[in-house]
C-alpha positions as CSV (number, residue, x, y, z in Angstrom):
1,M,83.3,115.1,75.0
2,F,84.2,112.2,77.7
3,T,85.5,110.0,74.7
4,P,89.7,109.8,75.4
5,K,92.1,111.2,72.8
6,I,94.1,108.9,70.6
7,P,96.9,110.3,69.3
8,P,96.9,109.4,65.3
9,P,99.0,106.5,64.7
10,D,102.1,108.1,62.7
11,T,102.8,110.0,66.1
12,A,102.2,107.3,68.8
13,P,105.1,105.7,69.9
14,A,106.1,101.9,68.6
15,A,104.9,99.1,71.1
16,G,108.5,98.6,71.9
17,M,110.0,101.7,72.3
18,S,110.2,103.4,75.5
19,L,109.3,107.2,75.8
20,V,112.9,108.1,77.9
21,P,116.3,107.8,76.4
22,P,118.4,105.2,78.1
23,L,121.0,106.9,80.5
24,T,124.8,106.0,79.5
25,G,127.6,106.6,81.3
26,L,126.8,106.4,85.0
27,V,128.9,105.2,87.1
28,H,127.6,104.6,90.9
29,P,129.9,103.6,93.8
30,P,129.0,99.7,95.0
31,A,126.2,100.0,97.9
32,C,128.7,98.1,100.8
33,T,132.2,97.5,101.5
34,C,132.0,94.2,102.4
35,H,133.1,92.7,99.3
36,Q,135.7,94.8,99.8
37,A,139.1,93.1,102.3
38,P,138.8,93.1,106.0
39,P,140.5,95.8,107.8
40,A,143.6,95.2,109.7
41,P,143.5,94.3,113.5
42,A,143.8,97.3,115.8
43,P,147.1,96.7,117.5
44,V,147.0,96.3,121.4
45,P,147.3,98.8,123.8
46,A,150.0,99.0,126.8
47,A,149.0,97.9,130.1
48,P,147.5,100.3,132.4
49,P,150.6,101.2,134.4
50,T,149.1,99.9,138.5
51,G,149.2,102.0,141.3
52,P,146.4,104.7,142.7
53,A,145.4,106.9,139.6
54,V,145.2,110.0,141.4
55,Q,146.7,111.1,144.2
56,F,144.7,114.0,146.9
57,T,147.1,115.8,149.4
58,P,145.5,117.8,152.1
59,G,145.3,121.2,150.5
60,S,144.0,119.5,147.1
61,L,141.3,117.5,149.1
62,L,140.1,120.9,151.3
63,V,140.1,122.3,147.4
64,A,137.5,119.5,146.7
65,A,135.7,119.9,149.8
66,A,135.3,123.2,149.6
67,G,134.4,122.9,145.7
68,G,131.8,120.2,146.7
69,T,130.5,122.4,149.4
70,A,129.7,125.4,146.6
71,V,128.2,123.1,144.0
72,V,125.4,121.9,146.9
73,L,125.2,125.4,147.6
74,V,124.7,126.6,143.6
75,V,122.3,123.7,143.7
76,G,120.0,123.8,146.5
77,T,119.6,127.9,145.9
78,V,118.4,127.6,142.7
79,L,115.8,124.5,143.6
80,V,114.4,126.4,146.6
81,S,113.8,129.1,144.2
82,M,112.1,127.3,141.7
83,L,109.5,126.1,144.4
84,L,108.7,130.2,145.5
85,A,108.3,130.7,142.2
86,T,106.2,127.6,142.0
87,A,104.3,128.3,145.0
88,I,103.9,132.2,144.7
89,T,102.2,131.4,141.2
90,A,99.5,129.1,142.9
91,A,98.8,130.7,145.3
92,S,97.6,134.0,143.0
93,V,95.6,131.6,141.0
94,A,94.3,130.5,143.9
95,I,93.5,134.0,144.8
96,C,92.6,135.2,141.2
97,A,90.0,131.9,141.0
98,V,88.4,132.7,144.2
99,V,87.9,136.8,143.4
100,L,86.7,134.9,139.6
101,R,84.2,132.4,141.9
102,S,83.1,135.6,143.7
103,L,82.3,137.8,141.0
104,L,79.9,134.9,139.3
105,N,77.7,134.3,142.1
106,R,77.0,138.1,142.7
107,P,75.1,138.6,140.7
108,N,72.4,135.3,141.8
109,N,72.4,136.8,145.3
110,R,71.0,140.1,144.0
């Protein structure tokens, strides 16, 4: 029962034969492009114009200051509300802990 089953000699493959037929007609692309011609050099960019890149007018400065103030106020409001939510959650968890401790200790006092 535990002995290996050896096929009869007429169905066993020959010693030099493979059970998998060879693949033919497959053409694979090269794995790398290191043997090809080097790419053409990139063109040299023109020199940037000299002078101020951004020119502020009094109106644009006012708009930038108002926009910056609005961003600071919005971000501050969001951060304060997150801090308040964390504080309220911590206080409620602390109250729950005190109540549970008093409920668990009460049967021992009776």
